[in-house]
N, C-alpha and C positions, 0 to 999 in steps of 0.2 A: 116447776116446783123449786128448782135450785135458787132462783131469785127470791122467792118467798122465804125459803129456808135461810138464805143469806141475810134477808131483812130481819127475820126473827132473831138470828144469832147476833147481829150488830145491835139490835134494840136491847136485847137482854144484857149485853156486855157494855151498854151505854156508849157505844161508838156512834155518836150522833151523826157525823158526816156520812159514814157508810150507810147507816140506817135510812137517812134521808134519800140518798141516791138509790138504794135498792128499793125502797118503798115507792118512790116516784116511778122507777122503771117497771115495777110489777104492776102498778095501777094503770100505767099507760099501755102496757102490753095487754092486760086483761080487758081494758075498756075500749081500746082502739084496734089492736091487731087481731086478737082472737075472734071477736064477733064478726069480722069480715070473712073469716074462713068458711068455705062452703059447707063443711060438715058440722059446723057449730050452730045449734038451734036455740030456741028460747030457753031461758033459765028454768022454767017450770017443767020442761020436758026432757032436759038433759042434766043428769046428775053432776057431770063435770062443770057444766055452766053454772049450776047452783053453787057448787063448791067455790068456784072462782069469784062469783058474786059475793058470797059470804066473806071470803078472805079479803076482797077488795074493801069492803065496808070496814073490816077489822083493821086493815093496814091504814086506811084513811083516818080512823080514829087515833091510831097510834102515831101517825105522822103529825097530828095536831100536838101531841105530847112532845114529840121530837122537836118541833119548831119552837114550842114554849121553852124547852130546856136549852135550845140553841140561843134563843133570845136572852135568857138568864145568863148563860155563859158569856155571850158577847158583852152584855152590860157589866159583868164582873171584870172582864179583861179591859174594858174601857176605863172603868174606875181605877183598876190597878195601874194602867198606863198613865192616867192623870195624876195619880199619887206619885209615881216614879218621876214624872216630868216636873212636879212641883217640889220635889225634894231638893234641898240645897246641894249644890255641886261641891265635891271635895276639892281642896287645894292640892295641886300637884307639887311635888318637890321641885325646887328650882324656880318656883313662881314667887315673885316679890310683890309685896303689898305696897301700894302707894297710899300715903296718907296725905289728905288734902288739907 
């Protein structure tokens, strides 16, 4: 539950990188590691399995939002960098202009 709680905290505080990492870790753990454990049975007969199944579905839905927000942020930074690169460079003191 610590990874799930960390995901929830990162998501609500809009910390996209951490939310992505914790969300992926939680989903991988719940869908790959836990089901292989000998005491873990089918979701419909084990309340803990049902809880994790429900939380994984929720995390996957929220991860889609995280990825969308990350894409928007990446596009914004890309546009900002293009704007900075296109801006005229200031003249430095001591630089002489040559007239042709």
